[in-house]
N, CA, C and O atoms as CSV, one atom per row, in Angstrom:
chain,resi,resn,atom,element,x,y,z
A,1,UNK,N,N,64.443,102.480,105.579
A,1,UNK,CA,C,65.786,102.020,105.837
A,1,UNK,C,C,66.749,103.207,105.780
A,1,UNK,O,O,66.621,104.090,104.932
A,2,UNK,N,N,67.700,103.208,106.684
A,2,UNK,CA,C,68.667,104.290,106.783
A,2,UNK,C,C,69.724,104.189,105.683
A,2,UNK,O,O,70.182,103.098,105.342
A,3,UNK,N,N,70.094,105.323,105.146
A,3,UNK,CA,C,71.135,105.360,104.109
A,3,UNK,C,C,72.501,105.220,104.755
A,3,UNK,O,O,72.730,105.766,105.834
A,4,UNK,N,N,73.415,104.496,104.115
A,4,UNK,CA,C,74.764,104.345,104.675
A,4,UNK,C,C,75.540,105.658,104.605
A,4,UNK,O,O,75.264,106.514,103.764
A,5,UNK,N,N,76.484,105.796,105.473
A,5,UNK,CA,C,77.375,106.954,105.476
A,5,UNK,C,C,78.098,107.019,104.129
A,5,UNK,O,O,78.638,106.007,103.684
A,6,UNK,N,N,78.125,108.177,103.470
A,6,UNK,CA,C,78.780,108.267,102.165
A,6,UNK,C,C,80.254,107.850,102.195
A,6,UNK,O,O,80.734,107.214,101.257
A,7,UNK,N,N,80.972,108.201,103.262
A,7,UNK,CA,C,82.388,107.814,103.352
A,7,UNK,C,C,82.539,106.304,103.406
A,7,UNK,O,O,83.423,105.733,102.767
A,8,UNK,N,N,81.671,105.665,104.174
A,8,UNK,CA,C,81.727,104.206,104.301
A,8,UNK,C,C,81.329,103.537,102.988
A,8,UNK,O,O,81.950,102.558,102.575
A,9,UNK,N,N,80.318,104.054,102.350
A,9,UNK,CA,C,79.869,103.521,101.066
A,9,UNK,C,C,80.981,103.624,100.022
A,9,UNK,O,O,81.254,102.665,99.299
A,10,UNK,N,N,81.613,104.786,99.949
A,10,UNK,CA,C,82.713,104.989,99.007
A,10,UNK,C,C,83.835,104.008,99.308
A,10,UNK,O,O,84.375,103.387,98.392
A,11,UNK,N,N,84.191,103.860,100.578
A,11,UNK,CA,C,85.266,102.953,100.982
A,11,UNK,C,C,84.947,101.510,100.600
A,11,UNK,O,O,85.801,100.809,100.058
A,12,UNK,N,N,83.739,101.068,100.874
A,12,UNK,CA,C,83.349,99.689,100.554
A,12,UNK,C,C,83.385,99.437,99.054
A,12,UNK,O,O,83.857,98.391,98.608
A,13,UNK,N,N,82.891,100.389,98.281
A,13,UNK,CA,C,82.902,100.230,96.827
A,13,UNK,C,C,84.319,100.253,96.275
A,13,UNK,O,O,84.648,99.473,95.381
A,14,UNK,N,N,85.162,101.140,96.798
A,14,UNK,CA,C,86.549,101.199,96.347
A,14,UNK,C,C,87.265,99.893,96.682
A,14,UNK,O,O,87.986,99.355,95.842
A,15,UNK,N,N,87.079,99.381,97.890
A,15,UNK,CA,C,87.692,98.096,98.280
A,15,UNK,C,C,87.243,96.980,97.346
A,15,UNK,O,O,88.054,96.174,96.890
A,16,UNK,N,N,85.945,96.941,97.067
A,16,UNK,CA,C,85.405,95.895,96.203
A,16,UNK,C,C,86.053,95.924,94.820
A,16,UNK,O,O,86.459,94.888,94.293
A,17,UNK,N,N,86.144,97.119,94.239
A,17,UNK,CA,C,86.740,97.249,92.903
A,17,UNK,C,C,88.222,96.886,92.955
A,17,UNK,O,O,88.724,96.204,92.062
A,18,UNK,N,N,88.915,97.332,93.983
A,18,UNK,CA,C,90.336,96.987,94.118
A,18,UNK,C,C,90.516,95.471,94.207
A,18,UNK,O,O,91.418,94.914,93.582
A,19,UNK,N,N,89.667,94.811,94.976
A,19,UNK,CA,C,89.734,93.351,95.096
A,19,UNK,C,C,89.446,92.679,93.761
A,19,UNK,O,O,90.147,91.747,93.366
A,20,UNK,N,N,88.420,93.150,93.071
A,20,UNK,CA,C,88.050,92.567,91.775
A,20,UNK,C,C,89.181,92.685,90.767
A,20,UNK,O,O,89.378,91.801,89.934
A,21,UNK,N,N,89.925,93.785,90.848
A,21,UNK,CA,C,90.994,94.040,89.883
A,21,UNK,C,C,92.375,93.705,90.440
A,21,UNK,O,O,93.391,93.978,89.801
A,22,UNK,N,N,92.408,93.112,91.630
A,22,UNK,CA,C,93.670,92.732,92.282
A,22,UNK,C,C,94.660,93.889,92.364
A,22,UNK,O,O,95.839,93.740,92.043
A,23,UNK,N,N,94.164,95.037,92.797
A,23,UNK,CA,C,95.001,96.226,92.934
A,23,UNK,C,C,95.361,96.443,94.393
A,23,UNK,O,O,94.524,96.273,95.279
A,24,UNK,N,N,96.602,96.816,94.637
A,24,UNK,CA,C,97.044,97.117,95.990
A,24,UNK,C,C,96.878,98.607,96.270
A,24,UNK,O,O,96.677,99.406,95.356
A,25,UNK,N,N,96.965,98.964,97.550
A,25,UNK,CA,C,96.909,100.377,97.920
A,25,UNK,C,C,98.026,101.151,97.232
A,25,UNK,O,O,97.811,102.268,96.762
A,26,UNK,N,N,99.207,100.566,97.170
A,26,UNK,CA,C,100.346,101.243,96.537
A,26,UNK,C,C,100.093,101.505,95.068
A,26,UNK,O,O,100.401,102.587,94.566
A,27,UNK,N,N,99.532,100.518,94.366
A,27,UNK,CA,C,99.237,100.697,92.940
A,27,UNK,C,C,98.211,101.808,92.739
A,27,UNK,O,O,98.375,102.660,91.866
A,28,UNK,N,N,97.159,101.796,93.544
A,28,UNK,CA,C,96.120,102.817,93.423
A,28,UNK,C,C,96.687,104.189,93.779
A,28,UNK,O,O,96.404,105.177,93.101
A,29,UNK,N,N,97.481,104.250,94.834
A,29,UNK,CA,C,98.094,105.520,95.237
A,29,UNK,C,C,98.970,106.082,94.118
A,29,UNK,O,O,98.906,107.274,93.816
A,30,UNK,N,N,99.786,105.224,93.503
A,30,UNK,CA,C,100.645,105.675,92.404
A,30,UNK,C,C,99.824,106.181,91.229
A,30,UNK,O,O,100.108,107.241,90.671
A,31,UNK,N,N,98.808,105.420,90.860
A,31,UNK,CA,C,97.966,105.818,89.723
A,31,UNK,C,C,97.210,107.106,90.002
A,31,UNK,O,O,97.059,107.946,89.115
A,32,UNK,N,N,96.729,107.266,91.242
A,32,UNK,CA,C,95.922,108.435,91.599
A,32,UNK,C,C,96.775,109.633,91.998
A,32,UNK,O,O,96.270,110.746,92.149
A,33,UNK,N,N,98.068,109.395,92.167
A,33,UNK,CA,C,98.995,110.453,92.601
A,33,UNK,C,C,98.590,111.023,93.969
A,33,UNK,O,O,98.568,112.235,94.185
A,34,UNK,N,N,98.270,110.092,94.882
A,34,UNK,CA,C,98.006,110.447,96.278
A,34,UNK,C,C,98.841,109.518,97.147
A,34,UNK,O,O,99.256,108.450,96.697
A,35,UNK,N,N,99.089,109.918,98.382
A,35,UNK,CA,C,99.929,109.081,99.231
A,35,UNK,C,C,99.131,107.908,99.806
A,35,UNK,O,O,97.904,107.954,99.902
A,36,UNK,N,N,99.864,106.856,100.185
A,36,UNK,CA,C,99.228,105.646,100.705
A,36,UNK,C,C,98.437,105.917,101.972
A,36,UNK,O,O,97.400,105.292,102.197
A,37,UNK,N,N,98.905,106.830,102.797
A,37,UNK,CA,C,98.194,107.151,104.038
A,37,UNK,C,C,96.791,107.692,103.726
A,37,UNK,O,O,95.834,107.398,104.442
A,38,UNK,N,N,96.682,108.470,102.671
A,38,UNK,CA,C,95.366,108.989,102.276
A,38,UNK,C,C,94.447,107.861,101.836
A,38,UNK,O,O,93.274,107.824,102.209
A,39,UNK,N,N,94.983,106.941,101.042
A,39,UNK,CA,C,94.186,105.791,100.587
A,39,UNK,C,C,93.749,104.966,101.798
A,39,UNK,O,O,92.597,104.543,101.890
A,40,UNK,N,N,94.670,104.746,102.712
A,40,UNK,CA,C,94.362,103.973,103.921
A,40,UNK,C,C,93.218,104.632,104.693
A,40,UNK,O,O,92.296,103.949,105.138
A,41,UNK,N,N,93.274,105.937,104.849
A,41,UNK,CA,C,92.222,106.660,105.551
A,41,UNK,C,C,90.882,106.566,104.844
A,41,UNK,O,O,89.843,106.424,105.489
A,42,UNK,N,N,90.902,106.646,103.518
A,42,UNK,CA,C,89.668,106.523,102.741
A,42,UNK,C,C,89.096,105.117,102.892
A,42,UNK,O,O,87.896,104.959,103.117
A,43,UNK,N,N,89.942,104.098,102.771
A,43,UNK,CA,C,89.475,102.714,102.845
A,43,UNK,C,C,88.920,102.356,104.219
A,43,UNK,O,O,88.068,101.476,104.334
A,44,UNK,N,N,89.391,103.021,105.243
A,44,UNK,CA,C,88.882,102.783,106.595
A,44,UNK,C,C,87.728,103.736,106.928
A,44,UNK,O,O,87.180,103.698,108.030
A,45,UNK,N,N,87.370,104.585,105.970
A,45,UNK,CA,C,86.317,105.592,106.143
A,45,UNK,C,C,86.625,106.508,107.318
A,45,UNK,O,O,85.722,106.974,108.012
A,46,UNK,N,N,87.921,106.762,107.534
A,46,UNK,CA,C,88.357,107.663,108.600
A,46,UNK,C,C,88.430,109.109,108.141
A,46,UNK,O,O,88.401,110.026,108.961
A,47,UNK,N,N,88.523,109.315,106.842
A,47,UNK,CA,C,88.554,110.689,106.349
A,47,UNK,C,C,87.657,110.815,105.127
A,47,UNK,O,O,87.375,109.831,104.442
A,48,UNK,N,N,87.226,112.004,104.873
A,48,UNK,CA,C,86.352,112.285,103.736
A,48,UNK,C,C,87.199,112.834,102.598
A,48,UNK,O,O,87.741,113.934,102.704
A,49,UNK,N,N,87.319,112.084,101.516
A,49,UNK,CA,C,88.132,112.575,100.403
A,49,UNK,C,C,87.432,113.737,99.692
A,49,UNK,O,O,86.204,113.815,99.665
A,50,UNK,N,N,88.219,114.616,99.130
A,50,UNK,CA,C,87.661,115.696,98.327
A,50,UNK,C,C,87.094,115.108,97.040
A,50,UNK,O,O,87.386,113.964,96.691
A,51,UNK,N,N,86.301,115.877,96.351
A,51,UNK,CA,C,85.758,115.426,95.077
A,51,UNK,C,C,86.897,115.118,94.114
A,51,UNK,O,O,86.844,114.127,93.386
A,52,UNK,N,N,87.911,115.948,94.104
A,52,UNK,CA,C,89.065,115.724,93.202
A,52,UNK,C,C,89.745,114.399,93.523
A,52,UNK,O,O,90.124,113.663,92.611
A,53,UNK,N,N,89.905,114.086,94.803
A,53,UNK,CA,C,90.516,112.816,95.190
A,53,UNK,C,C,89.618,111.652,94.777
A,53,UNK,O,O,90.112,110.626,94.309
A,54,UNK,N,N,88.323,111.801,94.944
A,54,UNK,CA,C,87.383,110.754,94.496
A,54,UNK,C,C,87.527,110.520,93.002
A,54,UNK,O,O,87.548,109.375,92.551
A,55,UNK,N,N,87.628,111.594,92.234
A,55,UNK,CA,C,87.801,111.475,90.783
A,55,UNK,C,C,89.104,110.756,90.451
A,55,UNK,O,O,89.136,109.894,89.573
A,56,UNK,N,N,90.168,111.110,91.148
A,56,UNK,CA,C,91.470,110.475,90.909
A,56,UNK,C,C,91.437,108.986,91.260
A,56,UNK,O,O,91.997,108.160,90.538
A,57,UNK,N,N,90.784,108.652,92.361
A,57,UNK,CA,C,90.701,107.245,92.764
A,57,UNK,C,C,89.868,106.441,91.770
A,57,UNK,O,O,90.223,105.311,91.432
A,58,UNK,N,N,88.771,107.014,91.303
A,58,UNK,CA,C,87.954,106.331,90.303
A,58,UNK,C,C,88.758,106.093,89.025
A,58,UNK,O,O,88.709,105.008,88.448
A,59,UNK,N,N,89.490,107.103,88.594
A,59,UNK,CA,C,90.332,106.950,87.400
A,59,UNK,C,C,91.424,105.908,87.639
A,59,UNK,O,O,91.756,105.137,86.739
A,60,UNK,N,N,91.974,105.886,88.835
A,60,UNK,CA,C,93.047,104.945,89.166
A,60,UNK,C,C,92.585,103.492,89.096
A,60,UNK,O,O,93.345,102.609,88.698
A,61,UNK,N,N,91.338,103.256,89.484
A,61,UNK,CA,C,90.809,101.877,89.429
A,61,UNK,C,C,90.006,101.647,88.151
A,61,UNK,O,O,89.434,100.577,87.945
A,62,UNK,N,N,89.976,102.665,87.301
A,62,UNK,CA,C,89.365,102.593,85.968
A,62,UNK,C,C,87.875,102.232,85.999
A,62,UNK,O,O,87.412,101.328,85.303
A,63,UNK,N,N,87.152,102.978,86.834
A,63,UNK,CA,C,85.686,102.881,86.847
A,63,UNK,C,C,85.126,104.296,86.874
A,63,UNK,O,O,85.802,105.220,87.328
A,64,UNK,N,N,83.897,104.478,86.392
A,64,UNK,CA,C,83.277,105.799,86.507
A,64,UNK,C,C,83.044,106.134,87.985
A,64,UNK,O,O,82.753,105.248,88.789
A,65,UNK,N,N,83.169,107.382,88.326
A,65,UNK,CA,C,83.023,107.806,89.720
A,65,UNK,C,C,81.702,107.350,90.324
A,65,UNK,O,O,81.661,106.970,91.494
A,66,UNK,N,N,80.623,107.382,89.549
A,66,UNK,CA,C,79.323,107.011,90.118
A,66,UNK,C,C,79.330,105.588,90.685
A,66,UNK,O,O,78.583,105.301,91.620
A,67,UNK,N,N,80.157,104.696,90.138
A,67,UNK,CA,C,80.199,103.323,90.661
A,67,UNK,C,C,80.736,103.257,92.077
A,67,UNK,O,O,80.411,102.335,92.824
A,68,UNK,N,N,81.549,104.221,92.448
A,68,UNK,CA,C,82.089,104.246,93.811
A,68,UNK,C,C,81.143,104.949,94.772
A,68,UNK,O,O,81.342,104.907,95.986
A,69,UNK,N,N,80.115,105.595,94.233
A,69,UNK,CA,C,79.189,106.367,95.063
A,69,UNK,C,C,77.818,105.726,95.229
A,69,UNK,O,O,77.067,106.097,96.131
A,70,UNK,N,N,77.482,104.764,94.365
A,70,UNK,CA,C,76.142,104.206,94.432
A,70,UNK,C,C,76.040,103.085,95.467
A,70,UNK,O,O,77.027,102.433,95.808
A,71,UNK,N,N,74.817,102.885,95.955
A,71,UNK,CA,C,74.605,101.975,97.071
A,71,UNK,C,C,74.838,100.516,96.804
A,71,UNK,O,O,75.560,99.867,97.560
A,72,UNK,N,N,74.261,99.976,95.767
A,72,UNK,CA,C,74.377,98.531,95.547
A,72,UNK,C,C,75.071,98.265,94.238
A,72,UNK,O,O,74.433,98.078,93.202
A,73,UNK,N,N,76.392,98.250,94.295
A,73,UNK,CA,C,77.192,97.990,93.107
A,73,UNK,C,C,77.283,96.487,92.901
A,73,UNK,O,O,77.960,95.792,93.658
A,74,UNK,N,N,76.608,95.989,91.884
A,74,UNK,CA,C,76.548,94.550,91.634
A,74,UNK,C,C,77.612,94.117,90.635
A,74,UNK,O,O,77.804,92.918,90.433
A,75,UNK,N,N,78.308,95.059,90.006
A,75,UNK,CA,C,79.286,94.711,88.955
A,75,UNK,C,C,80.524,94.076,89.512
A,75,UNK,O,O,81.433,93.730,88.758
């Protein structure tokens, strides 16, 4: 089986966590200190975030970074 694109996987996991925690793009952007356009691009898997941005987004949604990177997040 083919592995999913890392950008798409990250986006899907971030969306899932945001939905679970009822967080908006604006809230995540404020917490992560990144602009909403960047979050929008990440969520649509249109751009590849830097490692630092990934760390900031994980902290913003209060999950360990690995949860946004792993394939089958069941939590």
